[in-house]
Every structure is written in C-alpha cells, then in structure tokens.
C-alpha positions, -999 to 999 in steps of 0.1 A, spaced: 95 -406 -266 113 -403 -299 122 -370 -313 138 -351 -284 132 -338 -250 98 -347 -234 78 -317 -222 55 -325 -194 22 -307 -200 1 -294 -172 -35 -305 -173 -56 -281 -194 -92 -272 -190 -95 -273 -228 -94 -311 -227 -71 -340 -227 -38 -338 -246 -37 -351 -282 -34 -388 -285 -12 -383 -316 20 -401 -307 40 -381 -332 33 -348 -316 29 -357 -279 66 -360 -272 80 -329 -288 79 -293 -276 73 -269 -305 92 -236 -307 71 -206 -318 102 -186 -323 112 -210 -351 78 -208 -366 69 -244 -355 31 -246 -358 20 -281 -367 -12 -287 -387 -35 -308 -365 -67 -307 -386 -68 -339 -408 -96 -324 -430 -74 -294 -438 -44 -316 -446 -66 -336 -470 -79 -304 -486 -44 -290 -492 -32 -323 -508 -63 -324 -530 -59 -288 -542 -22 -295 -549 -31 -318 -578 -3 -342 -571 2 -369 -597 15 -404 -589 47 -397 -608 55 -365 -590 85 -357 -568 72 -335 -540 93 -310 -521 80 -304 -485 96 -276 -464 93 -278 -427 75 -312 -424 75 -311 -386 61 -344 -373 49 -357 -407 11 -352 -407 12 -336 -441 42 -358 -452 21 -390 -449 -6 -377 -472 20 -365 -497 37 -399 -498 3 -415 -504 -3 -391 -534 31 -388 -551 61 -409 -562 86 -395 -537 88 -368 -510 120 -348 -503 115 -331 -469 138 -303 -457 138 -298 -420 161 -276 -398 152 -291 -364 171 -324 -357 144 -335 -333 118 -334 -361 142 -352 -385 144 -380 -360 107 -381 -355 101 -383 -393 126 -411 -397 111 -431 -369 76 -425 -379 81 -440 -414 107 -465 -406 95 -500 -415 66 -487 -435 60 -489 -473 69 -452 -474 104 -455 -460 122 -459 -494 101 -430 -509 110 -404 -483 142 -385 -483 148 -361 -454 174 -334 -456 184 -317 -424 193 -280 -429 181 -244 -434 161 -244 -466 174 -209 -475 210 -222 -474 203 -256 -490 206 -264 -527 172 -276 -537 170 -309 -555 148 -316 -585 110 -315 -577 78 -313 -596 57 -297 -570 62 -280 -536 38 -283 -507 47 -266 -475 36 -251 -442 66 -228 -437 79 -206 -409 64 -172 -417 96 -153 -411 111 -168 -443 81 -162 -466 96 -137 -489 132 -151 -494 118 -186 -498 92 -175 -524 119 -161 -546 144 -189 -539 117 -212 -553 110 -190 -583 147 -189 -590 150 -227 -590 158 -244 -623 145 -265 -639 112 -248 -631 86 -268 -612 49 -271 -620 35 -253 -590 39 -246 -552 11 -248 -527 23 -229 -496 8 -218 -463 16 -181 -456 5 -156 -430 -28 -143 -443 -17 -107 -449 14 -118 -467 -6 -141 -489 -31 -113 -497 -1 -91 -507 11 -118 -531 -23 -120 -549 -31 -83 -547 -41 -66 -580 -35 -29 -592 -58 -7 -571 -60 -30 -541 -50 -16 -508 -23 -44 -503 -8 -40 -538 29 -34 -533 64 -43 -545 60 -79 -533 28 -82 -555 46 -68 -586 78 -88 -581 60 -121 -575 35 -117 -603 62 -109 -628 76 -144 -624 45 -164 -614 7 -167 -615 -5 -165 -580 -39 -175 -567 -55 -178 -533 -69 -212 -524 -82 -211 -489 -82 -193 -456 -69 -212 -425 -79 -202 -390 -52 -202 -363 -70 -229 -343 -60 -255 -370 -24 -255 -356 -7 -267 -325 4 -244 -309 -19 -218 -325 -1 -188 -341 -12 -153 -334 -25 -147 -369 -47 -165 -395 -31 -181 -425 -39 -187 -462 -29 -213 -487 -16 -199 -520 -9 -215 -553 22 -203 -572 28 -213 -608 61 -201 -624 57 -184 -657 72 -204 -686 93 -191 -702 106 -169 -675 104 -131 -684 138 -119 -698 142 -90 -674 174 -80 -657 165 -86 -620 187 -59 -606 174 -34 -631 138 -44 -624 143 -43 -586 159 -9 -586 131 5 -608 103 -10 -587 118 2 -555 118 37 -568 82 35 -581 70 23 -546 88 50 -526 54 66 -525 30 43 -542 0 66 -540 19 97 -554 22 103 -591 53 89 -609 60 125 -620 63 135 -583 85 104 -575 109 110 -603 114 146 -593 128 136 -559 163 149 -557 179 117 -544 162 97 -572 174 120 -599 209 122 -585 212 84 -584 198 79 -619 221 106 -633 251 90 -617 241 56 -632 236 74 -666 271 90 -666 288 58 -653 271 37 -681 281 63 -707 317 61 -696 317 23 -696 301 22 -731 329 44 -744 355 20 -729 337 -11 -742 328 3 -776 292 7 -769 284 -26 -752 251 -26 -732 251 -22 -695 218 -41 -693 227 -77 -698 207 -109 -689 238 -131 -689 230 -145 -655 195 -142 -642 192 -147 -604 159 -135 -590 164 -149 -555 177 -115 -543 142 -101 -548 131 -118 -516 132 -94 -488 131 -109 -452 120 -75 -439 87 -81 -456 81 -111 -434 91 -95 -401 66 -67 -405 33 -66 -424 34 -28 -426 22 -15 -459 46 -2 -486 30 32 -482 60 54 -488 87 49 -463 121 39 -475 150 40 -451 175 43 -479 159 73 -497 155 108 -485 123 121 -500 127 158 -510 104 173 -536 112 204 -557 142 220 -573 166 240 -552 184 251 -582 153 266 -599 161 257 -635 156 220 -643 186 201 -654 190 185 -688 190 150 -673 158 158 -654 141 168 -686 152 135 -702 136 116 -673 104 136 -674 102 132 -712 100 94 -708 72 98 -682 52 120 -706 45 90 -729 11 74 -721 8 101 -693 29 80 -669 38 112 -650 1 114 -638 -2 77 -630 4 60 -596 23 28 -589 -6 16 -568 -27 13 -599 -1 4 -625 -3 -30 -642 25 -54 -648 25 -46 -685 28 -9 -678 57 -13 -654 75 -34 -680 68 -9 -708 80 21 -687 112 3 -677 119 -5 -713 113 32 -723 137 43 -696 164 18 -708 159 29 -744 166 65 -733 198 53 -716 184 55 -681 192 26 -659 184 16 -623 212 -8 -613 
C-alpha cells in the first residue's frame, strides 16, 4: 500500500482491522507521538468548534493520514500541512491526488519547530505531545498574528494552560501563556479515540493571541516568573530572601549600573526585538510534574548568614512591601499583579535578565 512499509497485523480479538485504506498500510510510531484520530464525530466537532471561514488559510501540524485534513479542506480556502514523517507526506499526497482538494493542499515535510511558518489565519492540530510547550510559544511568536489555534494537548498540559490563580495546576506555563493569549478549554478527548491509543487522555484547547501583543521584555519576564515560581506556595518575601536570588539580582543591578554609566543612562530593558518563542520549555512536555518548588538551577537557602541585611536586600524588600506583595504567593497572583510587581522592580533599577 501507499505510504510506506506494510505492517502485517495479527488477528485481534477486539474485532477486524479498520477498513480505512489510509491507515491500514502504515505503522504508527508512538515514540514520535503518532496517534491518529479515528472517531469521525470527534473530527467534525473539532472543525465545528474551530469556526473556520471559507476564506481562511488553515495551518495543520502533524496531519498524519489526513482524516482531519479532509474536513479542514472542506471548510477553509486552503490547508498548509506540516508533517515530519515522509511516509505520511506520501499518503497525504496520494489521498488527495486527482480530487478537487489537490490544488488547495500544500504539504511541507519537516520538523515544525525548525520550519519557518507561512501565513495562516487559523491553526488546527493534533500534535505530538512532547513538543507542546515549544510549539505553543512558536505559534504565539508568529507574525502576523493569527486569529486562533485549536490544538489537541495531553489533558494535564491543557489544564495547566487554562489554570487560574489559586488552582492546583497554576504554574509558570499558565502565566506565560495567558500573558500572550486567551486560552479556553473546549472538550475532553478519551484515549480510545486514537489509533494507537495513547496512555493518557487529551483535551482540545482554543488559543487566541492577544492583540496588540503585551509590550514586555520576554527575557525580563521569564527571569522574573522563574524566580516567583521557585516555591509557588511560599510567600514572595521568603523567595526574594533566598541568597542565590539576591546574589543574582544584585549582580544584574551592578552590571546595569555600570552599563548605564558607559551608555549615558540608556535603559537595559529594551523591547527592540521581542521573541517569545524561548518561553517554550520542552521539559514541561516530557514531565507533567507540578511546578511545586524544585529548580535545578537554583540552590534554595533561606536566612542571612551575615546577620545584618544588605542595602540591596532592603531595596528588594521595599518593592515587595507595596500592596503587601511580601505576604502574597505566586500560586494566587493574577497576571496584572505579576506585571505590576515586575514594573515596580524595574523602576527601582532591579532587573531579571
């Protein structure tokens, strides 16, 4: 059959093999995250919830054998599909060859994380879960901005995307994503809707980029949020008393002061080139462990060995006293509060990148 090596299936007690020609001749690799949607009702539901217009260019990531692709072609003007597996690329091309859809489908073979994305209005994708975080921020970094993305994620990852302050799953991923997009949960998808079935349930999420994009220095924001979530359930006053944190911030402070003297007071917090794709952390996809305080790069050590607090430490704590931030916890802080606190630190000359 077209599409690659034929895998001879042993008879199964669960019933006869699928009669779908476009899946029967291809062996799927779980290690590559190849789990093909087999439930036509679910495919229809995803397309319906996408709100695709007849003039839309649709980006599909990981189209597989084209079950979702066909519905997207029926709904939109054009589909650009990015697929890393050459066997799937062949299957897609042969499936739609000679059909009315052939001139409205463009297939790009390659790794989506290494591919320059073309223009698109909407993204609809059932992606390999191990690329969830870097792909999310690659999409949010894309310009010109698209209308929305409807993406299938591992359920717990999806719940972290939509988590609100005070929720158990609220973490760095929640805060970073929601700074640049409105995120909503659309539907839960059981593992039996896929062939082969994955080990976990999934969820479909809608991501709408905020327009205009928040004018925040991504490196500054990322450094700040990483510190805040070292111990998300501890008070910010405790976190910013950690020796390693204070040492790093004081080093930044002195470096920036020296640079400003050389550059006649030019600011070290510039938004000249905003690239938020680096906020995507592949480690978040490989493990669904909670952001509950562990940080490999930060030695957590409370207290003052020197006894008397330094002048810089007092400067940091003075910022936290406003609005009682020193008594608040990152796990319950809103987006607006994080933005305000970062601006107060920056106004005091304290930077995180």
